[in-house]
N, CA, C and O atoms as a GROMACS GRO file, in nm:
protein
  416
    1MET      N    1 -21.508  -3.744  -7.428
    1MET     CA    2 -21.518  -3.762  -7.290
    1MET      C    3 -21.498  -3.636  -7.217
    1MET      O    4 -21.404  -3.563  -7.252
    2ASP      N    5 -21.576  -3.602  -7.118
    2ASP     CA    6 -21.562  -3.484  -7.039
    2ASP      C    7 -21.464  -3.501  -6.925
    2ASP      O    8 -21.478  -3.590  -6.842
    3GLU      N    9 -21.363  -3.414  -6.921
    3GLU     CA   10 -21.269  -3.419  -6.815
    3GLU      C   11 -21.308  -3.335  -6.695
    3GLU      O   12 -21.356  -3.224  -6.714
    4LYS      N   13 -21.292  -3.382  -6.576
    4LYS     CA   14 -21.325  -3.302  -6.454
    4LYS      C   15 -21.195  -3.288  -6.373
    4LYS      O   16 -21.126  -3.384  -6.344
    5PHE      N   17 -21.168  -3.165  -6.341
    5PHE     CA   18 -21.056  -3.122  -6.256
    5PHE      C   19 -21.106  -3.135  -6.109
    5PHE      O   20 -21.216  -3.089  -6.078
    6SER      N   21 -21.033  -3.192  -6.027
    6SER     CA   22 -21.065  -3.205  -5.884
    6SER      C   23 -20.936  -3.169  -5.799
    6SER      O   24 -20.821  -3.191  -5.838
    7VAL      N   25 -20.970  -3.111  -5.676
    7VAL     CA   26 -20.856  -3.078  -5.589
    7VAL      C   27 -20.911  -3.097  -5.456
    7VAL      O   28 -21.028  -3.068  -5.432
    8ALA      N   29 -20.832  -3.145  -5.365
    8ALA     CA   30 -20.873  -3.171  -5.223
    8ALA      C   31 -20.873  -3.040  -5.150
    8ALA      O   32 -20.792  -2.952  -5.179
    9ILE      N   33 -20.969  -3.026  -5.048
    9ILE     CA   34 -20.976  -2.910  -4.966
    9ILE      C   35 -20.996  -2.956  -4.824
    9ILE      O   36 -21.034  -3.072  -4.803
   10SER      N   37 -20.973  -2.872  -4.724
   10SER     CA   38 -20.995  -2.906  -4.590
   10SER      C   39 -21.053  -2.784  -4.513
   10SER      O   40 -21.022  -2.670  -4.548
   11TYR      N   41 -21.134  -2.806  -4.412
   11TYR     CA   42 -21.187  -2.693  -4.328
   11TYR      C   43 -21.216  -2.758  -4.190
   11TYR      O   44 -21.305  -2.841  -4.173
   12GLY      N   45 -21.133  -2.713  -4.092
   12GLY     CA   46 -21.150  -2.777  -3.961
   12GLY      C   47 -21.102  -2.922  -3.976
   12GLY      O   48 -20.999  -2.949  -4.039
   13GLU      N   49 -21.176  -3.012  -3.919
   13GLU     CA   50 -21.143  -3.147  -3.920
   13GLU      C   51 -21.198  -3.225  -4.044
   13GLU      O   52 -21.184  -3.347  -4.053
   14ASN      N   53 -21.259  -3.152  -4.135
   14ASN     CA   54 -21.323  -3.212  -4.244
   14ASN      C   55 -21.244  -3.196  -4.374
   14ASN      O   56 -21.190  -3.090  -4.406
   15LEU      N   57 -21.239  -3.308  -4.447
   15LEU     CA   58 -21.171  -3.312  -4.579
   15LEU      C   59 -21.283  -3.314  -4.689
   15LEU      O   60 -21.391  -3.369  -4.669
   16GLY      N   61 -21.253  -3.259  -4.791
   16GLY     CA   62 -21.351  -3.266  -4.912
   16GLY      C   63 -21.270  -3.223  -5.036
   16GLY      O   64 -21.147  -3.228  -5.041
   17TYR      N   65 -21.351  -3.182  -5.137
   17TYR     CA   66 -21.287  -3.149  -5.268
   17TYR      C   67 -21.371  -3.050  -5.343
   17TYR      O   68 -21.491  -3.033  -5.320
   18VAL      N   69 -21.301  -2.983  -5.434
   18VAL     CA   70 -21.368  -2.895  -5.542
   18VAL      C   71 -21.346  -2.965  -5.662
   18VAL      O   72 -21.236  -3.011  -5.694
   19GLU      N   73 -21.459  -2.976  -5.738
   19GLU     CA   74 -21.454  -3.037  -5.873
   19GLU      C   75 -21.516  -2.941  -5.978
   19GLU      O   76 -21.617  -2.874  -5.954
   20TYR      N   77 -21.451  -2.939  -6.089
   20TYR     CA   78 -21.493  -2.848  -6.204
   20TYR      C   79 -21.532  -2.930  -6.322
   20TYR      O   80 -21.455  -3.011  -6.374
   21ASP      N   81 -21.658  -2.907  -6.367
   21ASP     CA   82 -21.706  -2.970  -6.483
   21ASP      C   83 -21.696  -2.876  -6.595
   21ASP      O   84 -21.774  -2.781  -6.607
   22ASP      N   85 -21.596  -2.905  -6.682
   22ASP     CA   86 -21.566  -2.815  -6.793
   22ASP      C   87 -21.680  -2.807  -6.897
   22ASP      O   88 -21.699  -2.700  -6.956
   23ALA      N   89 -21.752  -2.911  -6.921
   23ALA     CA   90 -21.855  -2.915  -7.013
   23ALA      C   91 -21.973  -2.827  -6.973
   23ALA      O   92 -22.034  -2.763  -7.060
   24GLN      N   93 -22.008  -2.822  -6.842
   24GLN     CA   94 -22.107  -2.738  -6.790
   24GLN      C   95 -22.065  -2.605  -6.731
   24GLN      O   96 -22.146  -2.519  -6.697
   25LYS      N   97 -21.933  -2.593  -6.719
   25LYS     CA   98 -21.874  -2.464  -6.653
   25LYS      C   99 -21.932  -2.452  -6.512
   25LYS      O  100 -21.980  -2.347  -6.470
   26LYS      N  101 -21.926  -2.566  -6.441
   26LYS     CA  102 -21.983  -2.574  -6.308
   26LYS      C  103 -21.880  -2.613  -6.206
   26LYS      O  104 -21.796  -2.700  -6.231
   27ILE      N  105 -21.886  -2.547  -6.084
   27ILE     CA  106 -21.802  -2.592  -5.973
   27ILE      C  107 -21.883  -2.654  -5.867
   27ILE      O  108 -21.988  -2.604  -5.825
   28ILE      N  109 -21.829  -2.765  -5.823
   28ILE     CA  110 -21.906  -2.847  -5.724
   28ILE      C  111 -21.813  -2.847  -5.595
   28ILE      O  112 -21.696  -2.883  -5.604
   29VAL      N  113 -21.865  -2.810  -5.482
   29VAL     CA  114 -21.784  -2.826  -5.358
   29VAL      C  115 -21.844  -2.937  -5.273
   29VAL      O  116 -21.962  -2.933  -5.240
   30VAL      N  117 -21.765  -3.033  -5.239
   30VAL     CA  118 -21.803  -3.141  -5.153
   30VAL      C  119 -21.729  -3.130  -5.020
   30VAL      O  120 -21.608  -3.152  -5.018
   31LEU      N  121 -21.793  -3.099  -4.911
   31LEU     CA  122 -21.735  -3.078  -4.783
   31LEU      C  123 -21.826  -3.110  -4.672
   31LEU      O  124 -21.941  -3.066  -4.676
   32GLY      N  125 -21.788  -3.183  -4.575
   32GLY     CA  126 -21.884  -3.222  -4.462
   32GLY      C  127 -21.919  -3.109  -4.377
   32GLY      O  128 -22.020  -3.118  -4.308
   33ASP      N  129 -21.846  -3.000  -4.375
   33ASP     CA  130 -21.870  -2.887  -4.284
   33ASP      C  131 -21.949  -2.785  -4.369
   33ASP      O  132 -21.896  -2.734  -4.467
   34GLU      N  133 -22.076  -2.756  -4.334
   34GLU     CA  134 -22.175  -2.665  -4.411
   34GLU      C  135 -22.122  -2.526  -4.410
   34GLU      O  136 -22.140  -2.457  -4.510
   35GLU      N  137 -22.057  -2.476  -4.305
   35GLU     CA  138 -22.004  -2.341  -4.306
   35GLU      C  139 -21.886  -2.327  -4.410
   35GLU      O  140 -21.881  -2.232  -4.488
   36GLY      N  141 -21.797  -2.420  -4.407
   36GLY     CA  142 -21.687  -2.419  -4.494
   36GLY      C  143 -21.736  -2.438  -4.643
   36GLY      O  144 -21.687  -2.371  -4.734
   37LYS      N  145 -21.827  -2.526  -4.664
   37LYS     CA  146 -21.881  -2.545  -4.803
   37LYS      C  147 -21.948  -2.422  -4.850
   37LYS      O  148 -21.932  -2.390  -4.968
   38ARG      N  149 -22.024  -2.346  -4.768
   38ARG     CA  150 -22.097  -2.227  -4.808
   38ARG      C  151 -21.989  -2.118  -4.837
   38ARG      O  152 -22.004  -2.042  -4.933
   39LYS      N  153 -21.885  -2.111  -4.759
   39LYS     CA  154 -21.782  -2.003  -4.782
   39LYS      C  155 -21.714  -2.032  -4.914
   39LYS      O  156 -21.699  -1.941  -4.995
   40ALA      N  157 -21.672  -2.158  -4.941
   40ALA     CA  158 -21.606  -2.193  -5.060
   40ALA      C  159 -21.697  -2.169  -5.181
   40ALA      O  160 -21.652  -2.114  -5.282
   41GLU      N  161 -21.821  -2.209  -5.174
   41GLU     CA  162 -21.906  -2.192  -5.284
   41GLU      C  163 -21.934  -2.039  -5.316
   41GLU      O  164 -21.938  -1.996  -5.431
   42ASP      N  165 -21.951  -1.967  -5.211
   42ASP     CA  166 -21.965  -1.822  -5.225
   42ASP      C  167 -21.852  -1.754  -5.297
   42ASP      O  168 -21.870  -1.671  -5.387
   43PHE      N  169 -21.727  -1.796  -5.251
   43PHE     CA  170 -21.610  -1.731  -5.304
   43PHE      C  171 -21.593  -1.775  -5.453
   43PHE      O  172 -21.566  -1.694  -5.541
   44LEU      N  173 -21.610  -1.907  -5.475
   44LEU     CA  174 -21.590  -1.962  -5.612
   44LEU      C  175 -21.694  -1.932  -5.720
   44LEU      O  176 -21.680  -1.967  -5.838
   45THR      N  177 -21.797  -1.865  -5.675
   45THR     CA  178 -21.904  -1.832  -5.771
   45THR      C  179 -21.907  -1.676  -5.800
   45THR      O  180 -22.000  -1.623  -5.861
   46LYS      N  181 -21.805  -1.613  -5.753
   46LYS     CA  182 -21.795  -1.468  -5.779
   46LYS      C  183 -21.670  -1.432  -5.853
   46LYS      O  184 -21.567  -1.499  -5.845
   47ILE      N  185 -21.682  -1.322  -5.925
   47ILE     CA  186 -21.559  -1.268  -6.003
   47ILE      C  187 -21.476  -1.188  -5.904
   47ILE      O  188 -21.527  -1.116  -5.819
   48HIS      N  189 -21.346  -1.206  -5.920
   48HIS     CA  190 -21.252  -1.147  -5.826
   48HIS      C  191 -21.144  -1.069  -5.910
   48HIS      O  192 -21.098  -1.114  -6.015
   49GLU      N  193 -21.107  -0.951  -5.855
   49GLU     CA  194 -20.989  -0.884  -5.914
   49GLU      C  195 -20.868  -0.945  -5.849
   49GLU      O  196 -20.857  -0.934  -5.727
   50ILE      N  197 -20.777  -1.007  -5.918
   50ILE     CA  198 -20.660  -1.069  -5.869
   50ILE      C  199 -20.533  -1.014  -5.939
   50ILE      O  200 -20.532  -1.001  -6.061
   51LYS      N  201 -20.434  -0.984  -5.867
   51LYS     CA  202 -20.311  -0.936  -5.930
   51LYS      C  203 -20.232  -1.066  -5.976
   51LYS      O  204 -20.200  -1.155  -5.896
   52ILE      N  205 -20.205  -1.067  -6.108
   52ILE     CA  206 -20.145  -1.183  -6.172
   52ILE      C  207 -19.997  -1.143  -6.207
   52ILE      O  208 -19.971  -1.039  -6.269
   53PRO      N  209 -19.899  -1.233  -6.162
   53PRO     CA  210 -19.760  -1.199  -6.186
   53PRO      C  211 -19.723  -1.227  -6.336
   53PRO      O  212 -19.788  -1.307  -6.403
   54HIS      N  213 -19.615  -1.156  -6.386
   54HIS     CA  214 -19.572  -1.177  -6.519
   54HIS      C  215 -19.420  -1.202  -6.519
   54HIS      O  216 -19.375  -1.301  -6.460
   55GLU      N  217 -19.339  -1.115  -6.585
   55GLU     CA  218 -19.199  -1.144  -6.604
   55GLU      C  219 -19.115  -1.143  -6.473
   55GLU      O  220 -19.036  -1.234  -6.450
   56THR      N  221 -19.133  -1.040  -6.387
   56THR     CA  222 -19.058  -1.029  -6.273
   56THR      C  223 -19.142  -1.028  -6.151
   56THR      O  224 -19.265  -1.027  -6.159
   57LEU      N  225 -19.076  -1.027  -6.030
   57LEU     CA  226 -19.152  -1.024  -5.897
   57LEU      C  227 -19.226  -0.890  -5.879
   57LEU      O  228 -19.308  -0.879  -5.788
   58LEU      N  229 -19.200  -0.790  -5.960
   58LEU     CA  230 -19.260  -0.660  -5.949
   58LEU      C  231 -19.358  -0.627  -6.068
   58LEU      O  232 -19.410  -0.516  -6.082
   59ASP      N  233 -19.376  -0.725  -6.144
   59ASP     CA  234 -19.454  -0.708  -6.271
   59ASP      C  235 -19.587  -0.777  -6.260
   59ASP      O  236 -19.599  -0.892  -6.302
   60PHE      N  237 -19.687  -0.712  -6.207
   60PHE     CA  238 -19.824  -0.754  -6.185
   60PHE      C  239 -19.927  -0.676  -6.256
   60PHE      O  240 -19.909  -0.556  -6.274
   61THR      N  241 -20.032  -0.735  -6.297
   61THR     CA  242 -20.144  -0.666  -6.348
   61THR      C  243 -20.274  -0.717  -6.282
   61THR      O  244 -20.288  -0.837  -6.258
   62SER      N  245 -20.365  -0.631  -6.254
   62SER     CA  246 -20.488  -0.667  -6.197
   62SER      C  247 -20.586  -0.722  -6.307
   62SER      O  248 -20.618  -0.652  -6.403
   63GLU      N  249 -20.629  -0.841  -6.291
   63GLU     CA  250 -20.726  -0.901  -6.386
   63GLU      C  251 -20.852  -0.952  -6.314
   63GLU      O  252 -20.850  -1.000  -6.200
   64GLN      N  253 -20.958  -0.939  -6.389
   64GLN     CA  254 -21.087  -0.997  -6.342
   64GLN      C  255 -21.083  -1.150  -6.365
   64GLN      O  256 -21.072  -1.196  -6.478
   65ILE      N  257 -21.091  -1.228  -6.254
   65ILE     CA  258 -21.091  -1.370  -6.268
   65ILE      C  259 -21.237  -1.425  -6.234
   65ILE      O  260 -21.296  -1.401  -6.128
   66ASN      N  261 -21.282  -1.494  -6.328
   66ASN     CA  262 -21.413  -1.574  -6.304
   66ASN      C  263 -21.382  -1.716  -6.284
   66ASN      O  264 -21.350  -1.786  -6.380
   67PRO      N  265 -21.390  -1.764  -6.162
   67PRO     CA  266 -21.347  -1.907  -6.142
   67PRO      C  267 -21.431  -2.006  -6.217
   67PRO      O  268 -21.387  -2.120  -6.237
   68GLN      N  269 -21.551  -1.969  -6.260
   68GLN     CA  270 -21.627  -2.067  -6.328
   68GLN      C  271 -21.608  -2.068  -6.480
   68GLN      O  272 -21.668  -2.150  -6.549
   69ALA      N  273 -21.523  -1.974  -6.533
   69ALA     CA  274 -21.493  -1.964  -6.672
   69ALA      C  275 -21.420  -2.084  -6.740
   69ALA      O  276 -21.450  -2.132  -6.849
   70ASP      N  277 -21.319  -2.125  -6.657
   70ASP     CA  278 -21.240  -2.246  -6.719
   70ASP      C  279 -21.150  -2.294  -6.595
   70ASP      O  280 -21.150  -2.230  -6.489
   71VAL      N  281 -21.080  -2.399  -6.612
   71VAL     CA  282 -20.994  -2.463  -6.516
   71VAL      C  283 -20.881  -2.378  -6.472
   71VAL      O  284 -20.849  -2.376  -6.353
   72GLU      N  285 -20.820  -2.306  -6.561
   72GLU     CA  286 -20.704  -2.219  -6.519
   72GLU      C  287 -20.756  -2.103  -6.435
   72GLU      O  288 -20.688  -2.065  -6.339
   73SER      N  289 -20.869  -2.047  -6.463
   73SER     CA  290 -20.920  -1.941  -6.379
   73SER      C  291 -20.961  -1.995  -6.245
   73SER      O  292 -20.942  -1.926  -6.144
   74LEU      N  293 -21.014  -2.110  -6.238
   74LEU     CA  294 -21.048  -2.177  -6.110
   74LEU      C  295 -20.922  -2.190  -6.026
   74LEU      O  296 -20.917  -2.155  -5.909
   75LYS      N  297 -20.822  -2.241  -6.092
   75LYS     CA  298 -20.691  -2.263  -6.017
   75LYS      C  299 -20.637  -2.130  -5.968
   75LYS      O  300 -20.583  -2.127  -5.857
   76ILE      N  301 -20.648  -2.026  -6.037
   76ILE     CA  302 -20.599  -1.897  -5.989
   76ILE      C  303 -20.682  -1.860  -5.861
   76ILE      O  304 -20.626  -1.824  -5.757
   77ALA      N  305 -20.814  -1.870  -5.873
   77ALA     CA  306 -20.898  -1.829  -5.764
   77ALA      C  307 -20.872  -1.920  -5.641
   77ALA      O  308 -20.880  -1.872  -5.528
   78LEU      N  309 -20.842  -2.049  -5.662
   78LEU     CA  310 -20.813  -2.139  -5.549
   78LEU      C  311 -20.687  -2.096  -5.469
   78LEU      O  312 -20.676  -2.126  -5.350
   79THR      N  313 -20.592  -2.025  -5.535
   79THR     CA  314 -20.478  -1.972  -5.468
   79THR      C  315 -20.512  -1.868  -5.366
   79THR      O  316 -20.429  -1.834  -5.282
   80ARG      N  317 -20.635  -1.814  -5.373
   80ARG     CA  318 -20.680  -1.708  -5.276
   80ARG      C  319 -20.782  -1.760  -5.180
   80ARG      O  320 -20.818  -1.689  -5.086
   81LEU      N  321 -20.833  -1.885  -5.200
   81LEU     CA  322 -20.948  -1.937  -5.121
   81LEU      C  323 -20.910  -1.943  -4.974
   81LEU      O  324 -20.996  -1.902  -4.895
   82TRP      N  325 -20.798  -1.985  -4.927
   82TRP     CA  326 -20.772  -1.995  -4.790
   82TRP      C  327 -20.767  -1.858  -4.718
   82TRP      O  328 -20.819  -1.846  -4.607
   83GLU      N  329 -20.709  -1.760  -4.776
   83GLU     CA  330 -20.701  -1.630  -4.720
   83GLU      C  331 -20.840  -1.568  -4.702
   83GLU      O  332 -20.866  -1.502  -4.601
   84ALA      N  333 -20.928  -1.587  -4.796
   84ALA     CA  334 -21.058  -1.524  -4.802
   84ALA      C  335 -21.164  -1.609  -4.715
   84ALA      O  336 -21.260  -1.554  -4.661
   85THR      N  337 -21.140  -1.739  -4.706
   85THR     CA  338 -21.248  -1.823  -4.642
   85THR      C  339 -21.197  -1.902  -4.524
   85THR      O  340 -21.278  -1.936  -4.438
   86GLY      N  341 -21.068  -1.934  -4.513
   86GLY     CA  342 -21.026  -2.031  -4.414
   86GLY      C  343 -21.032  -2.179  -4.466
   86GLY      O  344 -20.995  -2.272  -4.395
   87VAL      N  345 -21.078  -2.195  -4.587
   87VAL     CA  346 -21.088  -2.330  -4.654
   87VAL      C  347 -20.949  -2.354  -4.722
   87VAL      O  348 -20.912  -2.280  -4.813
   88HIS      N  349 -20.881  -2.448  -4.682
   88HIS     CA  350 -20.742  -2.476  -4.731
   88HIS      C  351 -20.747  -2.564  -4.857
   88HIS      O  352 -20.827  -2.658  -4.862
   89VAL      N  353 -20.670  -2.538  -4.952
   89VAL     CA  354 -20.659  -2.619  -5.074
   89VAL      C  355 -20.537  -2.710  -5.049
   89VAL      O  356 -20.424  -2.666  -5.026
   90ASP      N  357 -20.571  -2.845  -5.056
   90ASP     CA  358 -20.467  -2.944  -5.025
   90ASP      C  359 -20.418  -2.991  -5.164
   90ASP      O  360 -20.456  -3.101  -5.205
   91TRP      N  361 -20.339  -2.917  -5.235
   91TRP     CA  362 -20.295  -2.941  -5.365
   91TRP      C  363 -20.234  -3.082  -5.388
   91TRP      O  364 -20.256  -3.145  -5.492
   92SER      N  365 -20.153  -3.131  -5.282
   92SER     CA  366 -20.093  -3.260  -5.299
   92SER      C  367 -20.171  -3.383  -5.248
   92SER      O  368 -20.130  -3.497  -5.268
   93ARG      N  369 -20.282  -3.358  -5.183
   93ARG     CA  370 -20.356  -3.468  -5.123
   93ARG      C  371 -20.440  -3.534  -5.231
   93ARG      O  372 -20.522  -3.469  -5.295
   94PRO      N  373 -20.419  -3.666  -5.251
   94PRO     CA  374 -20.509  -3.731  -5.357
   94PRO      C  375 -20.660  -3.724  -5.336
   94PRO      O  376 -20.709  -3.760  -5.229
   95VAL      N  377 -20.730  -3.682  -5.429
   95VAL     CA  378 -20.879  -3.668  -5.411
   95VAL      C  379 -20.943  -3.804  -5.383
   95VAL      O  380 -21.036  -3.813  -5.303
   96ASP      N  381 -20.895  -3.905  -5.446
   96ASP     CA  382 -20.949  -4.040  -5.416
   96ASP      C  383 -20.938  -4.083  -5.276
   96ASP      O  384 -21.024  -4.154  -5.224
   97TYR      N  385 -20.830  -4.040  -5.212
   97TYR     CA  386 -20.812  -4.069  -5.071
   97TYR      C  387 -20.920  -3.986  -4.984
   97TYR      O  388 -20.977  -4.039  -4.888
   98VAL      N  389 -20.943  -3.863  -5.021
   98VAL     CA  390 -21.036  -3.778  -4.950
   98VAL      C  391 -21.180  -3.832  -4.968
   98VAL      O  392 -21.258  -3.827  -4.873
   99LYS      N  393 -21.215  -3.883  -5.087
   99LYS     CA  394 -21.350  -3.945  -5.098
   99LYS      C  395 -21.372  -4.067  -5.006
   99LYS      O  396 -21.484  -4.096  -4.962
  100LEU      N  397 -21.263  -4.136  -4.979
  100LEU     CA  398 -21.271  -4.247  -4.887
  100LEU      C  399 -21.264  -4.216  -4.739
  100LEU      O  400 -21.321  -4.286  -4.656
  101HIS      N  401 -21.190  -4.107  -4.708
  101HIS     CA  402 -21.156  -4.063  -4.575
  101HIS      C  403 -21.188  -3.918  -4.556
  101HIS      O  404 -21.095  -3.836  -4.560
  102PRO      N  405 -21.312  -3.879  -4.535
  102PRO     CA  406 -21.351  -3.734  -4.528
  102PRO      C  407 -21.316  -3.655  -4.405
  102PRO      O  408 -21.344  -3.536  -4.394
  103HIS      N  409 -21.248  -3.732  -4.304
  103HIS     CA  410 -21.206  -3.667  -4.181
  103HIS      C  411 -21.066  -3.699  -4.151
  103HIS      O  412 -21.017  -3.801  -4.199
  104TYR      N  413 -20.994  -3.617  -4.074
  104TYR     CA  414 -20.861  -3.646  -4.033
  104TYR      C  415 -20.863  -3.762  -3.936
  104TYR      O  416 -20.758  -3.804  -3.888
   0.00000   0.00000   0.00000
């Protein structure tokens, strides 16, 4: 059985979600705002150099992160999504709720 990772997102007054299909290595953005959707898709389909923390608060290394490679890489990229695009990742909002109520 293929597992899909999903996390809620929001942009303006619109709620949506990002879904990752591990079998196809594909990211799907569902969002009612076309500008926000385009920004999220553009960001999540590019490789980014991200400083990754290690043992201490001063111990970072720059790594190339491809959000489409696997779930863990996507999660790392999602931590930078809001700053780069204005699309907020709602880590604690249930995705099932968002599917039923796509607006605030």
